[in-house]
N, CA, C and O atoms as a DFTB+ gen file, in Angstrom:
700 C
 N C O
     1  1    -103.695     140.130     -62.813
     2  2    -103.266     139.052     -63.675
     3  2    -101.937     138.466     -63.246
     4  3    -101.563     137.387     -63.707
     5  1    -101.214     139.152     -62.373
     6  2     -99.915     138.642     -61.983
     7  2     -99.456     139.225     -60.669
     8  3    -100.003     140.215     -60.181
     9  1     -98.448     138.600     -60.108
    10  2     -97.876     139.039     -58.845
    11  2     -96.407     138.628     -58.834
    12  3     -96.038     137.619     -59.434
    13  1     -95.588     139.394     -58.167
    14  2     -94.170     139.076     -58.033
    15  2     -93.901     138.727     -56.581
    16  3     -94.319     139.459     -55.684
    17  1     -93.216     137.633     -56.336
    18  2     -92.882     137.273     -54.970
    19  2     -92.249     135.907     -54.907
    20  3     -92.023     135.264     -55.932
    21  1     -91.964     135.467     -53.704
    22  2     -91.377     134.156     -53.495
    23  2     -92.444     133.095     -53.747
    24  3     -93.557     133.195     -53.230
    25  1     -92.111     132.095     -54.527
    26  2     -93.045     131.045     -54.911
    27  2     -93.745     130.459     -53.686
    28  3     -94.969     130.328     -53.679
    29  1     -92.993     130.112     -52.667
    30  2     -93.583     129.446     -51.512
    31  2     -94.342     130.392     -50.594
    32  3     -95.267     129.964     -49.904
    33  1     -93.974     131.656     -50.570
    34  2     -94.745     132.628     -49.805
    35  2     -96.086     132.865     -50.477
    36  3     -97.119     132.908     -49.808
    37  1     -96.079     133.021     -51.799
    38  2     -97.332     133.208     -52.537
    39  2     -98.217     131.961     -52.365
    40  3     -99.427     132.078     -52.172
    41  1     -97.605     130.774     -52.436
    42  2     -98.370     129.536     -52.233
    43  2     -99.000     129.490     -50.856
    44  3    -100.163     129.110     -50.720
    45  1     -98.251     129.871     -49.833
    46  2     -98.778     129.868     -48.470
    47  2     -99.911     130.879     -48.320
    48  3    -100.914     130.590     -47.666
    49  1     -99.764     132.045     -48.911
    50  2    -100.825     133.048     -48.832
    51  2    -102.078     132.582     -49.567
    52  3    -103.197     132.915     -49.178
    53  1    -101.879     131.814     -50.627
    54  2    -103.017     131.265     -51.360
    55  2    -103.770     130.267     -50.486
    56  3    -105.001     130.251     -50.479
    57  1    -103.036     129.436     -49.750
    58  2    -103.661     128.496     -48.810
    59  2    -104.432     129.275     -47.751
    60  3    -105.560     128.917     -47.411
    61  1    -103.820     130.352     -47.223
    62  2    -104.502     131.178     -46.219
    63  2    -105.800     131.761     -46.756
    64  3    -106.750     131.975     -46.003
    65  1    -105.838     132.015     -48.053
    66  2    -107.045     132.558     -48.688
    67  2    -108.063     131.469     -49.005
    68  3    -109.137     131.753     -49.535
    69  1    -107.720     130.208     -48.678
    70  2    -108.652     129.122     -48.904
    71  2    -108.634     128.561     -50.318
    72  3    -109.575     127.885     -50.733
    73  1    -107.577     128.839     -51.051
    74  2    -107.467     128.368     -52.433
    75  2    -106.405     127.285     -52.540
    76  3    -105.522     127.185     -51.688
    77  1    -106.494     126.484     -53.580
    78  2    -105.504     125.446     -53.850
    79  2    -104.459     126.028     -54.791
    80  3    -104.759     126.281     -55.958
    81  1    -103.231     126.248     -54.308
    82  2    -102.218     126.879     -55.156
    83  2    -101.924     126.096     -56.437
    84  3    -101.607     126.692     -57.466
    85  1    -102.026     124.775     -56.380
    86  2    -101.761     123.972     -57.578
    87  2    -102.791     124.238     -58.669
    88  3    -102.508     124.034     -59.849
    89  1    -103.968     124.685     -58.292
    90  2    -105.021     124.938     -59.278
    91  2    -105.076     126.384     -59.744
    92  3    -105.512     126.654     -60.863
    93  1    -104.640     127.322     -58.900
    94  2    -104.851     128.733     -59.247
    95  2    -103.575     129.500     -59.597
    96  3    -103.652     130.640     -60.053
    97  1    -102.409     128.894     -59.392
    98  2    -101.162     129.605     -59.646
    99  2    -100.359     128.958     -60.764
   100  3    -100.381     127.742     -60.955
   101  1     -99.660     129.796     -61.483
   102  2     -98.664     129.343     -62.452
   103  2     -97.475     130.267     -62.265
   104  3     -97.624     131.489     -62.281
   105  1     -96.305     129.691     -62.087
   106  2     -95.116     130.480     -61.748
   107  2     -94.114     130.531     -62.889
   108  3     -93.915     129.559     -63.618
   109  1     -93.498     131.683     -63.021
   110  2     -92.291     131.829     -63.829
   111  2     -91.162     131.913     -62.808
   112  3     -91.012     132.926     -62.124
   113  1     -90.381     130.864     -62.707
   114  2     -89.370     130.779     -61.664
   115  2     -88.003     131.201     -62.186
   116  3     -87.689     131.035     -63.365
   117  1     -87.200     131.749     -61.283
   118  2     -85.839     132.138     -61.624
   119  2     -85.075     130.996     -62.261
   120  3     -84.373     131.186     -63.254
   121  1     -85.213     129.816     -61.691
   122  2     -84.430     128.678     -62.174
   123  2     -84.722     128.353     -63.631
   124  3     -83.894     127.741     -64.306
   125  1     -85.889     128.755     -64.121
   126  2     -86.228     128.535     -65.526
   127  2     -85.881     129.732     -66.403
   128  3     -85.495     129.564     -67.559
   129  1     -86.016     130.926     -65.865
   130  2     -85.840     132.148     -66.671
   131  2     -84.410     132.692     -66.630
   132  3     -83.880     133.107     -67.661
   133  1     -83.797     132.692     -65.480
   134  2     -82.411     133.151     -65.319
   135  2     -81.696     132.210     -64.351
   136  3     -81.453     132.558     -63.196
   137  1     -81.362     131.010     -64.839
   138  2     -80.836     129.980     -63.944
   139  2     -79.508     130.311     -63.281
   140  3     -79.129     129.648     -62.315
   141  1     -78.794     131.312     -63.767
   142  2     -77.520     131.632     -63.127
   143  2     -77.700     132.415     -61.830
   144  3     -76.753     132.525     -61.052
   145  1     -78.885     132.960     -61.578
   146  2     -79.085     133.741     -60.357
   147  2     -79.367     132.846     -59.157
   148  3     -80.045     131.823     -59.258
   149  1     -78.830     133.261     -58.036
   150  2     -79.116     132.610     -56.762
   151  2     -80.186     133.415     -56.045
   152  3     -80.475     134.550     -56.425
   153  1     -80.772     132.833     -55.009
   154  2     -81.789     133.511     -54.220
   155  2     -81.186     134.192     -53.012
   156  3     -80.255     134.988     -53.144
   157  1     -81.705     133.888     -51.840
   158  2     -81.276     134.532     -50.614
   159  2     -79.848     134.193     -50.219
   160  3     -79.275     133.205     -50.676
   161  1     -79.292     135.030     -49.363
   162  2     -77.921     134.837     -48.917
   163  2     -77.740     135.460     -47.543
   164  3     -78.495     136.349     -47.148
   165  1     -76.746     134.992     -46.829
   166  2     -76.320     135.631     -45.589
   167  2     -75.291     136.674     -45.995
   168  3     -74.310     136.359     -46.668
   169  1     -75.517     137.905     -45.588
   170  2     -74.612     138.979     -46.008
   171  2     -74.094     139.746     -44.793
   172  3     -74.838     140.041     -43.858
   173  1     -72.821     140.053     -44.830
   174  2     -72.194     140.945     -43.862
   175  2     -71.284     141.887     -44.644
   176  3     -70.851     141.559     -45.749
   177  1     -71.001     143.033     -44.086
   178  2     -70.105     143.965     -44.764
   179  2     -68.674     143.425     -44.733
   180  3     -68.322     142.614     -43.876
   181  1     -67.866     143.881     -45.670
   182  2     -66.460     143.470     -45.673
   183  2     -65.781     143.909     -44.392
   184  3     -64.962     143.178     -43.834
   185  1     -66.119     145.100     -43.923
   186  2     -65.521     145.601     -42.686
   187  2     -65.858     144.687     -41.502
   188  3     -64.984     144.360     -40.699
   189  1     -67.127     144.277     -41.397
   190  2     -67.520     143.400     -40.301
   191  2     -66.850     142.037     -40.436
   192  3     -66.376     141.474     -39.449
   193  1     -66.810     141.509     -41.652
   194  2     -66.182     140.205     -41.887
   195  2     -64.715     140.224     -41.447
   196  3     -64.236     139.282     -40.815
   197  1     -64.013     141.304     -41.787
   198  2     -62.592     141.405     -41.441
   199  2     -62.379     141.686     -39.960
   200  3     -61.413     141.202     -39.370
   201  1     -63.279     142.471     -39.349
   202  2     -63.122     142.841     -37.946
   203  2     -63.647     141.782     -36.977
   204  3     -63.160     141.673     -35.851
   205  1     -64.630     141.007     -37.410
   206  2     -65.277     140.055     -36.509
   207  2     -65.510     138.700     -37.180
   208  3     -66.650     138.242     -37.258
   209  1     -64.457     138.059     -37.661
   210  2     -64.654     136.775     -38.352
   211  2     -65.278     135.708     -37.449
   212  3     -66.003     134.836     -37.928
   213  1     -65.000     135.776     -36.154
   214  2     -65.589     134.792     -35.250
   215  2     -67.102     134.954     -35.161
   216  3     -67.824     133.967     -35.015
   217  1     -67.584     136.183     -35.246
   218  2     -69.030     136.419     -35.225
   219  2     -69.682     135.880     -36.505
   220  3     -70.770     135.306     -36.457
   221  1     -69.020     136.065     -37.634
   222  2     -69.546     135.545     -38.898
   223  2     -69.570     134.021     -38.852
   224  3     -70.552     133.404     -39.264
   225  1     -68.514     133.422     -38.362
   226  2     -68.462     131.963     -38.223
   227  2     -69.590     131.479     -37.318
   228  3     -70.258     130.493     -37.633
   229  1     -69.804     132.156     -36.210
   230  2     -70.873     131.784     -35.284
   231  2     -72.254     131.938     -35.897
   232  3     -73.132     131.105     -35.673
   233  1     -72.447     133.001     -36.671
   234  2     -73.727     133.207     -37.344
   235  2     -74.010     132.074     -38.325
   236  3     -75.106     131.513     -38.329
   237  1     -73.033     131.739     -39.149
   238  2     -73.209     130.654     -40.124
   239  2     -73.446     129.331     -39.401
   240  3     -74.292     128.542     -39.822
   241  1     -72.720     129.084     -38.336
   242  2     -72.900     127.853     -37.559
   243  2     -74.316     127.790     -36.982
   244  3     -74.959     126.742     -37.035
   245  1     -74.803     128.902     -36.433
   246  2     -76.155     128.927     -35.851
   247  2     -77.222     128.710     -36.924
   248  3     -78.188     127.981     -36.696
   249  1     -77.057     129.331     -38.081
   250  2     -78.016     129.132     -39.171
   251  2     -78.024     127.671     -39.593
   252  3     -79.089     127.077     -39.763
   253  1     -76.843     127.088     -39.762
   254  2     -76.765     125.675     -40.146
   255  2     -77.421     124.774     -39.106
   256  3     -78.118     123.823     -39.461
   257  1     -77.207     125.062     -37.836
   258  2     -77.824     124.244     -36.788
   259  2     -79.347     124.349     -36.859
   260  3     -80.046     123.343     -36.738
   261  1     -79.860     125.559     -37.055
   262  2     -81.309     125.738     -37.169
   263  2     -81.884     125.039     -38.392
   264  3     -82.942     124.414     -38.316
   265  1     -81.189     125.145     -39.513
   266  2     -81.662     124.468     -40.726
   267  2     -81.581     122.954     -40.544
   268  3     -82.498     122.236     -40.943
   269  1     -80.502     122.463     -39.948
   270  2     -80.368     121.014     -39.707
   271  2     -81.526     120.524     -38.829
   272  3     -82.135     119.497     -39.126
   273  1     -81.828     121.253     -37.754
   274  2     -82.944     120.868     -36.881
   275  2     -84.266     120.897     -37.640
   276  3     -85.103     120.010     -37.474
   277  1     -84.448     121.908     -38.464
   278  2     -85.675     122.025     -39.251
   279  2     -85.824     120.870     -40.226
   280  3     -86.903     120.289     -40.347
   281  1     -84.748     120.536     -40.917
   282  2     -84.808     119.441     -41.884
   283  2     -85.038     118.095     -41.206
   284  3     -85.705     117.222     -41.761
   285  1     -84.487     117.929     -40.009
   286  2     -84.643     116.640     -39.326
   287  2     -86.046     116.467     -38.759
   288  3     -86.500     115.338     -38.570
   289  1     -86.744     117.577     -38.483
   290  2     -88.105     117.474     -37.939
   291  2     -88.913     118.721     -38.326
   292  3     -89.098     119.619     -37.504
   293  1     -89.392     118.775     -39.575
   294  2     -90.156     119.953     -40.019
   295  2     -91.383     120.240     -39.152
   296  3     -91.739     121.403     -38.958
   297  1     -92.038     119.193     -38.625
   298  2     -93.209     119.425     -37.773
   299  2     -92.826     120.160     -36.499
   300  3     -93.556     121.043     -36.050
   301  1     -91.683     119.804     -35.911
   302  2     -91.221     120.497     -34.707
   303  2     -90.873     121.948     -35.026
   304  3     -91.096     122.837     -34.204
   305  1     -90.331     122.187     -36.208
   306  2     -90.018     123.562     -36.614
   307  2     -91.294     124.392     -36.709
   308  3     -91.337     125.532     -36.246
   309  1     -92.323     123.819     -37.305
   310  2     -93.605     124.529     -37.402
   311  2     -94.194     124.727     -36.011
   312  3     -94.743     125.790     -35.722
   313  1     -94.088     123.715     -35.141
   314  2     -94.563     123.861     -33.759
   315  2     -93.898     125.054     -33.080
   316  3     -94.554     125.800     -32.352
   317  1     -92.590     125.239     -33.316
   318  2     -91.867     126.356     -32.700
   319  2     -92.395     127.687     -33.214
   320  3     -92.522     128.642     -32.448
   321  1     -92.701     127.758     -34.489
   322  2     -93.243     128.999     -35.056
   323  2     -94.630     129.276     -34.477
   324  3     -94.951     130.417     -34.146
   325  1     -95.444     128.238     -34.358
   326  2     -96.797     128.398     -33.798
   327  2     -96.719     128.831     -32.332
   328  3     -97.526     129.650     -31.893
   329  1     -95.755     128.291     -31.562
   330  2     -95.602     128.730     -30.164
   331  2     -95.275     130.225     -30.103
   332  3     -95.747     130.942     -29.221
   333  1     -94.468     130.674     -31.047
   334  2     -94.088     132.099     -31.077
   335  2     -95.264     132.974     -31.484
   336  3     -95.430     134.082     -30.972
   337  1     -96.085     132.470     -32.412
   338  2     -97.237     133.229     -32.900
   339  2     -98.410     132.279     -33.123
   340  3     -98.594     131.766     -34.226
   341  1     -99.201     132.045     -32.079
   342  2    -100.315     131.097     -32.187
   343  2    -101.370     131.494     -33.226
   344  3    -102.178     130.656     -33.626
   345  1    -101.376     132.738     -33.662
   346  2    -102.384     133.196     -34.620
   347  2    -102.058     132.821     -36.065
   348  3    -102.897     133.007     -36.948
   349  1    -100.857     132.298     -36.325
   350  2    -100.506     131.996     -37.715
   351  2    -101.307     130.804     -38.231
   352  3    -101.825     129.995     -37.462
   353  1    -101.387     130.726     -39.528
   354  2    -102.044     129.608     -40.194
   355  2    -101.022     128.475     -40.311
   356  3    -100.115     128.531     -41.140
   357  1    -101.177     127.461     -39.484
   358  2    -100.221     126.356     -39.458
   359  2    -100.097     125.691     -40.829
   360  3     -98.986     125.453     -41.302
   361  1    -101.201     125.398     -41.453
   362  2    -101.194     124.722     -42.758
   363  2    -100.432     125.547     -43.787
   364  3     -99.637     125.000     -44.551
   365  1    -100.662     126.845     -43.817
   366  2     -99.969     127.711     -44.777
   367  2     -98.472     127.706     -44.526
   368  3     -97.683     127.706     -45.471
   369  1     -98.076     127.703     -43.264
   370  2     -96.645     127.700     -42.960
   371  2     -95.999     126.347     -43.219
   372  3     -94.806     126.281     -43.513
   373  1     -96.764     125.273     -43.115
   374  2     -96.256     123.963     -43.543
   375  2     -96.008     123.973     -45.051
   376  3     -94.996     123.461     -45.530
   377  1     -96.943     124.562     -45.786
   378  2     -96.792     124.673     -47.240
   379  2     -95.532     125.472     -47.569
   380  3     -94.743     125.069     -48.424
   381  1     -95.349     126.588     -46.900
   382  2     -94.177     127.440     -47.147
   383  2     -92.880     126.685     -46.845
   384  3     -91.959     126.687     -47.662
   385  1     -92.804     126.046     -45.688
   386  2     -91.582     125.340     -45.295
   387  2     -91.281     124.167     -46.221
   388  3     -90.169     124.057     -46.736
   389  1     -92.243     123.305     -46.435
   390  2     -91.990     122.125     -47.270
   391  2     -91.704     122.513     -48.719
   392  3     -90.909     121.858     -49.393
   393  1     -92.341     123.562     -49.192
   394  2     -92.050     124.057     -50.540
   395  2     -90.646     124.626     -50.636
   396  3     -89.960     124.423     -51.638
   397  1     -90.214     125.332     -49.611
   398  2     -88.861     125.887     -49.585
   399  2     -87.823     124.771     -49.557
   400  3     -86.814     124.839     -50.260
   401  1     -88.066     123.761     -48.760
   402  2     -87.138     122.624     -48.711
   403  2     -87.046     121.960     -50.075
   404  3     -85.950     121.636     -50.532
   405  1     -88.188     121.753     -50.732
   406  2     -88.199     121.073     -52.029
   407  2     -87.603     121.933     -53.138
   408  3     -86.841     121.432     -53.965
   409  1     -87.934     123.205     -53.165
   410  2     -87.548     124.056     -54.297
   411  2     -86.179     124.704     -54.088
   412  3     -85.254     124.460     -54.862
   413  1     -86.048     125.513     -53.066
   414  2     -84.791     126.241     -52.874
   415  2     -83.665     125.372     -52.341
   416  3     -82.512     125.543     -52.736
   417  1     -83.983     124.448     -51.454
   418  2     -82.942     123.629     -50.851
   419  2     -82.742     122.306     -51.587
   420  3     -81.779     121.591     -51.311
   421  1     -83.622     121.974     -52.506
   422  2     -83.544     120.703     -53.197
   423  2     -82.900     120.778     -54.563
   424  3     -82.954     119.813     -55.326
   425  1     -82.289     121.913     -54.888
   426  2     -81.627     122.070     -56.186
   427  2     -80.529     121.006     -56.318
   428  3     -79.815     120.737     -55.352
   429  1     -80.389     120.404     -57.496
   430  2     -79.354     119.378     -57.665
   431  2     -77.944     119.854     -57.287
   432  3     -77.116     119.049     -56.860
   433  1     -77.672     121.139     -57.439
   434  2     -76.358     121.673     -57.074
   435  2     -76.078     121.466     -55.584
   436  3     -74.936     121.226     -55.192
   437  1     -77.118     121.558     -54.760
   438  2     -76.953     121.407     -53.319
   439  2     -76.458     119.999     -52.979
   440  3     -75.669     119.823     -52.051
   441  1     -76.918     119.010     -53.722
   442  2     -76.463     117.641     -53.481
   443  2     -74.959     117.512     -53.713
   444  3     -74.295     116.711     -53.055
   445  1     -74.429     118.288     -54.637
   446  2     -73.008     118.193     -54.975
   447  2     -72.110     119.006     -54.048
   448  3     -71.062     118.526     -53.617
   449  1     -72.523     120.252     -53.736
   450  2     -71.619     121.145     -53.001
   451  2     -72.124     121.528     -51.617
   452  3     -71.403     122.169     -50.851
   453  1     -73.347     121.146     -51.288
   454  2     -73.886     121.426     -49.966
   455  2     -74.596     122.761     -49.898
   456  3     -74.299     123.688     -50.651
   457  1     -75.537     122.838     -48.980
   458  2     -76.321     124.038     -48.774
   459  2     -75.420     125.172     -48.285
   460  3     -74.635     124.990     -47.354
   461  1     -75.535     126.314     -48.904
   462  2     -74.748     127.477     -48.511
   463  2     -73.602     127.784     -49.442
   464  3     -73.132     128.921     -49.491
   465  1     -73.143     126.798     -50.181
   466  2     -72.053     127.034     -51.123
   467  2     -72.631     127.521     -52.447
   468  3     -73.844     127.488     -52.655
   469  1     -71.770     127.965     -53.321
   470  2     -72.184     128.447     -54.640
   471  2     -71.187     127.942     -55.677
   472  3     -69.985     127.866     -55.421
   473  1     -71.701     127.607     -56.829
   474  2     -70.844     127.216     -57.939
   475  2     -70.197     128.482     -58.500
   476  3     -70.900     129.431     -58.848
   477  1     -68.876     128.505     -58.590
   478  2     -68.165     129.715     -59.022
   479  2     -68.614     130.194     -60.399
   480  3     -68.835     131.390     -60.588
   481  1     -68.752     129.292     -61.356
   482  2     -69.145     129.700     -62.711
   483  2     -70.564     130.274     -62.713
   484  3     -70.819     131.291     -63.357
   485  1     -71.477     129.631     -62.002
   486  2     -72.854     130.134     -61.932
   487  2     -72.900     131.485     -61.223
   488  3     -73.596     132.402     -61.661
   489  1     -72.157     131.600     -60.135
   490  2     -72.108     132.863     -59.399
   491  2     -71.579     133.973     -60.293
   492  3     -72.137     135.070     -60.321
   493  1     -70.511     133.695     -61.020
   494  2     -69.907     134.678     -61.908
   495  2     -70.883     135.073     -63.023
   496  3     -70.986     136.252     -63.363
   497  1     -71.595     134.101     -63.590
   498  2     -72.606     134.414     -64.615
   499  2     -73.677     135.341     -64.059
   500  3     -74.093     136.287     -64.728
   501  1     -74.123     135.074     -62.839
   502  2     -75.126     135.927     -62.214
   503  2     -74.613     137.333     -61.962
   504  3     -75.338     138.307     -62.165
   505  1     -73.376     137.443     -61.523
   506  2     -72.776     138.760     -61.278
   507  2     -72.685     139.542     -62.589
   508  3     -73.012     140.728     -62.633
   509  1     -72.248     138.884     -63.638
   510  2     -72.161     139.558     -64.943
   511  2     -73.536     140.000     -65.436
   512  3     -73.675     141.089     -65.993
   513  1     -74.535     139.173     -65.237
   514  2     -75.891     139.520     -65.653
   515  2     -76.398     140.750     -64.904
   516  3     -76.959     141.665     -65.507
   517  1     -76.201     140.765     -63.603
   518  2     -76.667     141.899     -62.790
   519  2     -75.877     143.165     -63.107
   520  3     -76.465     144.239     -63.237
   521  1     -74.562     143.056     -63.232
   522  2     -73.772     144.264     -63.517
   523  2     -74.120     144.829     -64.885
   524  3     -74.154     146.047     -65.055
   525  1     -74.382     143.966     -65.865
   526  2     -74.764     144.454     -67.196
   527  2     -76.151     145.095     -67.151
   528  3     -76.364     146.162     -67.727
   529  1     -77.083     144.448     -66.473
   530  2     -78.450     144.953     -66.415
   531  2     -78.586     146.248     -65.636
   532  3     -79.480     147.045     -65.920
   533  1     -77.730     146.471     -64.675
   534  2     -77.813     147.663     -63.830
   535  2     -76.714     148.676     -64.140
   536  3     -76.583     149.685     -63.447
   537  1     -75.921     148.407     -65.186
   538  2     -74.816     149.289     -65.576
   539  2     -73.878     149.558     -64.390
   540  3     -73.495     150.699     -64.133
   541  1     -73.525     148.506     -63.688
   542  2     -72.614     148.596     -62.551
   543  2     -71.193     148.301     -63.008
   544  3     -70.990     147.761     -64.095
   545  1     -70.207     148.652     -62.185
   546  2     -68.821     148.330     -62.546
   547  2     -68.630     146.814     -62.678
   548  3     -69.279     146.035     -61.980
   549  1     -67.754     146.420     -63.558
   550  2     -67.431     145.009     -63.742
   551  2     -66.368     144.643     -62.717
   552  3     -65.406     145.384     -62.519
   553  1     -66.544     143.510     -62.074
   554  2     -65.616     143.068     -61.043
   555  2     -64.733     141.960     -61.573
   556  3     -65.083     141.265     -62.527
   557  1     -63.587     141.806     -60.940
   558  2     -62.591     140.840     -61.413
   559  2     -62.878     139.421     -60.953
   560  3     -62.429     138.467     -61.587
   561  1     -63.617     139.263     -59.863
   562  2     -63.787     137.927     -59.322
   563  2     -65.058     137.842     -58.481
   564  3     -65.396     138.786     -57.768
   565  1     -65.763     136.710     -58.564
   566  2     -66.921     136.540     -57.685
   567  2     -66.519     136.413     -56.220
   568  3     -67.360     136.546     -55.332
   569  1     -65.232     136.154     -55.962
   570  2     -64.779     136.022     -54.584
   571  2     -64.879     137.337     -53.815
   572  3     -64.795     137.349     -52.587
   573  1     -65.059     138.447     -54.539
   574  2     -65.293     139.723     -53.864
   575  2     -66.648     139.705     -53.159
   576  3     -66.890     140.495     -52.246
   577  1     -67.534     138.795     -53.587
   578  2     -68.901     138.763     -53.071
   579  2     -69.208     137.510     -52.266
   580  3     -70.218     137.456     -51.564
   581  1     -68.366     136.523     -52.359
   582  2     -68.673     135.238     -51.744
   583  2     -67.413     134.651     -51.108
   584  3     -66.375     134.520     -51.757
   585  1     -67.527     134.303     -49.829
   586  2     -66.389     133.752     -49.102
   587  2     -66.816     132.445     -48.445
   588  3     -67.461     132.447     -47.397
   589  1     -66.453     131.337     -49.068
   590  2     -66.870     130.031     -48.547
   591  2     -66.050     129.590     -47.336
   592  3     -66.325     128.538     -46.760
   593  1     -65.051     130.373     -46.941
   594  2     -64.226     129.967     -45.798
   595  2     -65.031     129.906     -44.500
   596  3     -64.586     129.284     -43.535
   597  1     -66.201     130.534     -44.455
   598  2     -67.030     130.502     -43.256
   599  2     -67.965     129.295     -43.237
   600  3     -68.611     129.027     -42.223
   601  1     -68.040     128.570     -44.345
   602  2     -68.901     127.395     -44.411
   603  2     -68.267     126.221     -43.686
   604  3     -67.048     126.171     -43.523
   605  1     -69.098     125.272     -43.248
   606  2     -68.515     124.050     -42.694
   607  2     -67.747     123.303     -43.790
   608  3     -67.954     123.567     -44.974
   609  1     -66.879     122.390     -43.415
   610  2     -66.195     121.580     -44.436
   611  2     -67.228     120.905     -45.336
   612  3     -68.335     120.597     -44.895
   613  1     -66.866     120.677     -46.586
   614  2     -67.817     120.162     -47.571
   615  2     -68.495     118.872     -47.110
   616  3     -69.676     118.670     -47.391
   617  1     -67.785     118.007     -46.419
   618  2     -68.370     116.746     -45.956
   619  2     -69.449     116.956     -44.898
   620  3     -70.285     116.079     -44.682
   621  1     -69.434     118.124     -44.232
   622  2     -70.390     118.396     -43.162
   623  2     -71.538     119.299     -43.591
   624  3     -72.413     119.600     -42.779
   625  1     -71.555     119.735     -44.836
   626  2     -72.616     120.644     -45.294
   627  2     -73.942     119.918     -45.439
   628  3     -73.993     118.740     -45.795
   629  1     -74.999     120.638     -45.159
   630  2     -76.340     120.076     -45.278
   631  2     -76.664     119.795     -46.735
   632  3     -76.301     120.560     -47.629
   633  1     -77.357     118.678     -46.959
   634  2     -77.791     118.287     -48.301
   635  2     -79.206     117.729     -48.202
   636  3     -79.387     116.517     -48.086
   637  1     -80.219     118.609     -48.246
   638  2     -81.594     118.101     -48.208
   639  2     -81.813     117.063     -49.301
   640  3     -81.313     117.202     -50.417
   641  1     -82.562     116.029     -48.966
   642  2     -82.748     114.899     -49.880
   643  2     -83.561     115.279     -51.100
   644  3     -84.520     116.046     -51.019
   645  1     -83.156     114.725     -52.238
   646  2     -83.943     114.789     -53.455
   647  2     -83.743     116.042     -54.264
   648  3     -83.415     117.101     -53.729
   649  1     -83.946     115.911     -55.569
   650  2     -83.869     117.077     -56.442
   651  2     -85.066     117.991     -56.224
   652  3     -86.078     117.587     -55.652
   653  1     -84.934     119.221     -56.686
   654  2     -86.026     120.184     -56.556
   655  2     -87.260     119.666     -57.269
   656  3     -87.166     118.964     -58.276
   657  1     -88.400     120.016     -56.742
   658  2     -89.655     119.657     -57.400
   659  2     -89.713     120.321     -58.765
   660  3     -89.128     121.385     -58.964
   661  1     -90.399     119.713     -59.685
   662  2     -90.474     120.274     -61.038
   663  2     -91.206     121.599     -61.063
   664  3     -90.917     122.449     -61.906
   665  1     -92.138     121.790     -60.163
   666  2     -92.806     123.086     -60.096
   667  2     -93.264     123.329     -58.676
   668  3     -93.633     122.399     -57.959
   669  1     -93.237     124.575     -58.280
   670  2     -93.622     124.905     -56.916
   671  2     -95.062     124.540     -56.626
   672  3     -95.323     124.015     -55.543
   673  1     -96.030     124.782     -57.523
   674  2     -97.403     124.415     -57.194
   675  2     -97.529     122.931     -56.876
   676  3     -98.267     122.568     -55.961
   677  1     -96.827     122.059     -57.608
   678  2     -96.876     120.630     -57.313
   679  2     -96.274     120.361     -55.951
   680  3     -96.814     119.571     -55.176
   681  1     -95.158     121.012     -55.649
   682  2     -94.533     120.825     -54.338
   683  2     -95.477     121.295     -53.253
   684  3     -95.604     120.651     -52.212
   685  1     -96.138     122.412     -53.488
   686  2     -97.062     122.954     -52.506
   687  2     -98.225     122.001     -52.307
   688  3     -98.635     121.777     -51.168
   689  1     -98.769     121.436     -53.368
   690  2     -99.954     120.610     -53.240
   691  2     -99.673     119.271     -52.568
   692  3    -100.603     118.596     -52.126
   693  1     -98.417     118.882     -52.485
   694  2     -98.091     117.601     -51.892
   695  2     -97.930     117.689     -50.378
   696  3     -97.722     116.665     -49.727
   697  1     -98.019     118.857     -49.818
   698  2     -97.847     119.006     -48.366
   699  2     -99.030     118.420     -47.641
   700  3     -99.076     118.446     -46.411
């Protein structure tokens, strides 16, 4: 009756199974249930960050370059994945990529602060929610967990076009 996972991964797997995700799936998304939580992140240890800041800067720069290339030509990005693994389901991976761009990268917050940044108040709300739910120590600042100094200047941050789709199944079905 249910499954837990990434909206766009589940949608892609549904396509691989020969089903229409817009017809067979209904999602309870984080953005609706716990909007203060963020999804994926680039993480390094504090020790590594302090010992090798140039490596962290290079990693963030490389990720941004890859995302920029992907956003500028999603078909070429899928072509690169297919070259690496010709056995993959191209259509399913198009669904996954375009859904990710629309849902995770299309959040209205991204238009304001750029991809990779986080709103301090939202980040802090999420930290408080997780620490309360897991009975973890309370921290004094979200800056213990997030360091925007490795991001490009705000004017250079990626901003995928358009607000997030209203629902992942609709975003998936439009691919």
